[in-house]
C-alpha positions as CSV (number, residue, x, y, z in Angstrom):
1,X,36.2,-93.0,118.3
2,X,35.4,-94.1,121.9
3,X,34.0,-97.5,120.9
4,X,32.7,-98.3,124.4
5,X,30.8,-95.0,124.4
6,X,29.3,-95.9,121.0
7,X,28.4,-99.4,122.2
8,X,26.6,-97.9,125.2
9,X,24.8,-95.4,123.1
10,X,23.6,-98.1,120.7
11,X,22.4,-100.2,123.7
12,X,20.6,-97.2,125.2
13,X,18.9,-96.5,121.9
14,X,17.7,-100.1,121.7
15,X,16.4,-99.9,125.3
16,X,14.6,-96.7,124.6
17,X,13.0,-98.2,121.5
18,X,11.9,-101.2,123.5
19,X,10.1,-99.0,126.0
20,X,8.8,-96.4,123.6
21,X,5.2,-95.4,124.2
22,X,4.4,-94.9,120.5
23,X,5.4,-96.3,117.1
24,X,6.9,-92.9,116.1
25,X,9.2,-92.8,119.1
26,X,10.1,-96.5,118.5
27,X,11.1,-95.8,114.9
28,X,13.2,-92.8,115.9
29,X,15.1,-94.8,118.5
30,X,15.6,-97.7,116.1
31,X,16.9,-95.2,113.5
32,X,19.3,-93.8,116.0
33,X,20.5,-97.3,116.9
34,X,20.9,-98.1,113.2
35,X,23.0,-95.0,112.6
36,X,25.2,-95.8,115.6
37,X,25.6,-99.4,114.4
38,X,26.7,-98.0,111.0
39,X,29.3,-95.8,112.6
40,X,30.6,-98.7,114.6
41,X,30.8,-100.9,111.6
42,X,32.6,-98.3,109.6
43,X,35.1,-97.8,112.4
44,X,35.7,-101.5,112.7
45,X,36.1,-102.0,109.0
46,X,38.7,-99.2,108.9
47,X,40.6,-101.1,111.6
48,X,40.2,-104.4,109.7
49,X,38.3,-105.9,112.7
50,X,36.5,-109.2,112.0
51,X,33.5,-108.2,114.0
52,X,32.7,-105.4,111.6
53,X,30.5,-107.6,109.4
54,X,28.0,-108.1,112.3
55,X,27.5,-104.3,112.6
56,X,26.9,-103.8,108.9
57,X,24.4,-106.7,108.4
58,X,21.6,-104.2,107.6
59,X,18.9,-102.3,109.3
60,X,17.3,-103.4,112.5
61,X,14.0,-105.1,112.3
62,X,11.3,-104.3,114.7
63,X,7.7,-105.4,115.2
64,X,4.9,-103.0,116.0
């Protein structure tokens, strides 16, 4: 896994969610960011990385 690519994809999804023009698009981008965060967390746990717990803390919360 290219972890820097995944970090960038996660950040991009969050930025797209923040600038979404509808609640539906916002939810889709948040879901994408959550999926990527899960993949990052799994990768880090497999490596035994201490930071993994931060990526597996649960789904992202957004206000509408």
